[in-house]
C-alpha positions as CSV (number, residue, x, y, z in Angstrom):
1,M,2.1,25.6,0.9
2,T,-0.1,23.0,-0.7
3,A,0.9,19.6,-2.1
4,P,2.9,19.9,-5.4
5,F,0.9,17.1,-6.6
6,R,-2.8,16.1,-7.1
7,L,-4.4,14.2,-4.3
8,N,-6.5,11.8,-6.4
9,E,-7.3,8.6,-4.3
10,Q,-8.5,7.7,-0.8
11,V,-6.5,5.1,0.9
12,T,-6.7,3.0,4.2
13,I,-3.4,2.0,5.8
14,E,-3.4,-1.1,8.0
15,Q,-1.1,-3.1,10.2
16,R,-0.9,-6.7,11.1
17,T,-1.8,-7.7,14.6
18,T,-1.6,-11.2,16.1
19,A,-4.1,-12.5,18.7
20,T,-4.6,-15.8,20.2
21,D,-7.7,-17.8,19.6
22,P,-9.5,-18.4,22.8
23,D,-11.0,-21.8,21.9
24,Y,-8.0,-23.5,20.3
25,G,-4.9,-21.4,21.4
26,T,-3.7,-20.7,17.9
27,E,-2.4,-17.5,16.6
28,I,-4.7,-15.5,14.3
29,D,-3.3,-12.7,12.1
30,A,-5.6,-9.8,11.4
31,W,-5.2,-6.4,9.7
32,V,-6.3,-3.4,11.8
33,P,-6.7,0.2,10.3
34,V,-4.1,2.6,11.5
35,A,-5.4,5.5,9.2
36,T,-8.7,5.5,7.1
37,A,-9.9,7.8,4.4
38,I,-6.5,9.5,3.8
39,W,-6.3,11.5,0.6
40,A,-3.1,10.6,-1.4
41,N,-1.5,10.7,-4.7
42,A,-1.3,7.3,-6.3
43,Q,0.5,6.8,-9.6
44,D,1.0,3.4,-11.2
45,Q,4.4,2.6,-12.8
46,L,4.1,1.9,-16.5
47,P,4.3,-1.9,-17.5
48,S,7.6,-3.3,-18.4
49,R,9.1,-6.7,-17.7
50,G,6.7,-7.2,-14.6
51,E,4.9,-10.1,-16.2
52,S,5.9,-13.8,-16.1
53,T,4.4,-17.0,-17.0
54,S,4.9,-20.3,-15.2
55,N,3.0,-23.5,-16.1
56,G,0.4,-21.4,-18.1
57,L,-0.3,-19.1,-15.2
58,T,0.4,-15.5,-15.8
59,T,1.3,-13.2,-12.9
60,A,2.0,-9.5,-13.1
61,V,3.7,-7.4,-10.4
62,M,1.9,-4.0,-10.2
63,R,3.9,-1.2,-8.6
64,T,2.4,2.1,-7.5
65,R,4.0,5.2,-6.0
66,L,2.0,6.6,-3.1
67,R,2.5,10.1,-1.8
68,I,0.7,11.2,1.5
69,Q,1.1,13.8,4.2
70,N,3.7,12.7,6.6
71,D,2.5,10.5,9.5
72,A,5.1,8.9,12.0
73,R,2.7,5.9,12.6
74,I,3.2,4.5,9.0
75,T,6.0,2.0,8.6
76,A,7.2,-0.3,5.8
77,A,5.6,-3.3,7.6
78,M,2.0,-2.2,6.7
79,R,-0.2,-2.6,3.8
80,V,-2.3,-0.1,2.0
81,T,-5.8,-0.3,0.3
82,L,-6.3,1.8,-2.7
83,H,-10.1,2.8,-3.1
84,G,-10.0,4.6,-6.3
85,K,-10.7,1.6,-8.8
86,G,-12.0,-1.0,-6.7
87,D,-10.3,-2.0,-3.5
88,R,-6.7,-2.8,-4.5
89,V,-4.6,-4.2,-1.5
90,M,-1.0,-3.6,-1.9
91,Q,2.1,-4.1,0.4
92,I,4.6,-1.3,1.2
93,I,8.0,-2.4,-0.3
94,A,9.9,0.9,0.1
95,G,9.8,4.0,2.0
96,P,9.1,6.5,3.6
97,A,11.1,8.9,1.7
98,L,10.8,12.5,2.8
99,L,9.8,14.9,0.0
100,D,11.3,18.4,-0.7
101,D,8.4,20.3,1.0
102,R,9.0,18.4,4.3
103,R,5.4,17.7,4.8
104,H,4.8,14.7,2.6
105,V,6.4,11.3,2.1
106,E,6.5,8.8,-0.7
107,F,6.1,5.0,-0.5
108,M,6.5,2.3,-3.1
109,L,3.7,-0.2,-3.2
110,E,3.6,-3.6,-4.7
111,G,0.5,-5.9,-5.7
112,F,0.1,-8.9,-7.9
113,K,-2.3,-9.7,-10.6
114,I,-2.8,-13.3,-11.3
115,G,-4.6,-14.2,-14.6
C-alpha cells in the first residue's frame, strides 16, 4: 500500500550532540544528521493568532505537520530542515503519532519568523 498522502518535500533530520573543545575544555553543541534526503509530506498550518508584537518586533510562530515513513531513530528531541522553499529549520514539538496504515508517522514542527 502506498502513502495516503503526497510526498512533496525532502527533509533532513538532525540530532544535537555535545563535544568538548580540545583547546579550551568548553562544551560545543553541534547538529549531526540522522537521516538525509527523506521524502515527506509537509503541510503548513493556516495562520491564525500565531503573530505577536513586542516593542515593535513582530514574531510569528509557523507550525507544520510532517508525515514520514516510520523510523525508530527519530525522536521529539531532534530538529528538521525542510528543503522545499529554501532551508527552513524547525524543531519537533509533538509526535511521533502512528498513522492508520501503520507504516507512517506524523510530527508537529514549529519554527519562528522574526520581522
